[in-house]
N, C-alpha and C positions, 0 to 999 in steps of 0.2 A: 625275440629280444624284449626284455621287460622295460617298459617305459617308466621314466622318473615322473612321479606325480608333478603336476604343474605348480602346485603350491611350494614344493621344495625348490623348484627352479627359481621361483621368485625370491625365496629366502637367500639362496646362494648368490644370486645376482646382486641383491642388496648388500650382502657381506663383502663381495668383491669390490663393488663400487666404493664402499666405506673405506676399505684398505687403500684403494687408489687415491682417494681424496686426502686421507691422512698423510700418506707419503708425499703427495704434492705440496700440502701445506707445510710439512716439516722442511722439505727442500727449499721452499721459498723463504721460510724463516731463517734458515742457515745462510742463505745467500745474502739476505739483508744484514744479518749479524756480522758476516764476514766483511761486507763492503761499506758499512756505515762509518761515518767520521766520528771518532771518539769525542765526547763532550767533556771538557774539563770543568772544574768548579768555577774557575775564573770566567771562562767563555759563556757559562750559563747565566752569569750575572747580566743585568741590563747594561747596554752600552751607554756611556755618558752622553748627555746632550751636548752637541757641539755648539759653542756660542760664537757669534760673529765678533770681529774686532770692535765694532761699535758697542755691542753689549758689554764686552770686557772693559772698554774704556769707561762706560757708564758705571760699572761696578767699581773701578778704580776711583772714580769721582765720588762715590758714596763711602768707600771703606778705607782708602789708603791715606797715609799721612798727608796733610795739606795745610796750606796757609791762605788766608784771605777770605773774602766774603763768598759764601756759597752761591750768591746771585751775581757774581762778577761777570761781565760780558765776555771776557777772554779766559780760556782755560789753558794752562800750560802744564803739560806732563813731562817731567824729566825722568828718563830711563838712565840709571847710573850704576856703576860698580864702585864700591868703596876703595878698591885698590887702583882704580884707573887714574893715571896722572892728568889726563885731559879733563876728567871730572873735577879733580882738585883745582885745575886751572880755572874752570868755569866758576867753581865755588869762590876762589880767591879774587877773581876779577869782575864777576857779573852778578852773582847771586844776591849780594846785599844791595846792589844798585836796583835790581829788579824788585826786590822785596820793598825797598823804601819808596821807589817811584811808582810802582804799579800795584803791588799787593796791598800795602798798607793804605793806599788811597781808594781801594775798592774796585780797581779796574781789572785785576787779574786774580784768579784762583790758581795757586801753584801746588801741584801734586807730585809726589815722589813715587816712582816705581822701580823695582829692582831688575837689573840686568847683569847678573853675576857671570861675566864671560871670561874672567882671567884665571880663576882657579878655585880650589876647594875653600881657601880662606875667604874668597869673595862670597861664596854661598853661605858660609857660616855667619859672616858679617851681615848678610842680607836677612837671615833668619833672626839675628840679634836685633836688627832694627825694628822688626815687627814685635819682638818681645819688649823693646823699649817703648814702642808706641802703645802697647797694652797698658803701660803705666803713665801714659801721657807725656813721655819724654823723648819722643823720636827726634825732634829737632835739636835737642841737646846732644844726642848721640850722633846725629848727622854732622853737626858743627865740630864735635870732638874728633871724629874719625878723619875728616878732611883737614882739620888743623894740625893733626899729628900723623899724617900719612907717611908711610915708609915704603921702601922698595917692595915690589910685588913678591908675595909668597915667601916672606922671610920669617914668618912666625908671628908677626905683629898682630894679626887678626885671628890667631888660633883661639880655640874655645877658652882656655885658661886666661888669656889676656883680656878677652872681651868681658869676662866676669869681673876682672879688676876694674876695667873701664866703667862698667855698670855702677860700681860703688862710687867711683870718682865723680860721676855725674848725678849722683843722688838717687839711684834706683834702689828698690828693695832687692837686695842681693839674692835672697832665697827664692823669691818669685822669678827673678830673671834667670837664675841658674836652672831652675826646674823647667822653665819655658824653653830655654836653649837646648838643654839636654834631651828633652822630649821630641825635638824637631817638630814642634807643634805647627809651625807655619811653613813646613817644607813644600806642601802642595801649592800654597799661595805664591811662594817665590818661583816655583817651577812654572806656574801659569803666567806670571808676569814676564818671565824670560821667553816663553813661547810667544806671547803677544808681541814682544820686542822683535822677534823673528818674522812673525806674520805681517807686521806693519812694514817690513822691508828696511828697517833701520840697520845701517851697516857698521856702526861704531858707537861707543859711549864717549861722552854723554849723547843721548839722542833725545829728541823732543817731539811732542805733538802739540802744536799750537792751534787750538780749535780743531780744524780738520787737516792742517798742514803738517806733514812729517819732515823733520830736519835731522839729518845724521851728522854727528860731530858738532864741535863748537868753534866758532870764530868770533872774536871780539866784535860786539855791535850787531851781529846778525840777529840774535834773538830779540833784542830791543827793537831793531828795525822792523821785524815782522809784527811784533806787538803793536808798534805805532801804526803800521799800515792797517792792521785789523781794527784798531780803535777808530781810525779815520773813516774806514768803510762803514762803521756803525754810526758815527757822528762826524760828518765832514767839518762841522764848525764847533769844536769842543770849547 
């Protein structure tokens, strides 16, 4: 029997091993392709940084509509819905008293935050408030909506009506309309509503007075907490 030269055996062996490795690599690749989790364009984006409630409150303190001295010892944040009847009650019975007694005297910085929980018109009105603030007229808007509040979701705060209100309170109509139609501040309104939930506030109006969370409004309660906070700062005012 004729023997195959040794050099040919080496060549054949290398060839066979190469085929084996190619098949193994292909099989492994197919397995991973079949079992890997698809990656969408959205999931490929970086996850947003999760901010703490304290960080979000600080951001409100910097960027949201506010009254009073930035150095006031007491900070009051009101979370409200422009359709909420209890928010209107707070506005009618306590807001001006707090403004006169505490805000104008430099004791309180009063900040507004949106918590549109009643319906679509609440959300539209919240975005409208930020568009009014863009022109330095938020508190005119705030006053008007609470002074002319009507039953919930009856069309009073639909987009077309808000555009008419903007003109009545002296806003640049074209700028306001463009801002509202673009939903420019939708994410800010959404973030404030999320913060409202994270803080554990159970109804509007809700308040954060320095570090104290208050759900709902009862006559005298907010003023009482402010007085207590002031006394803790200066027992002999």
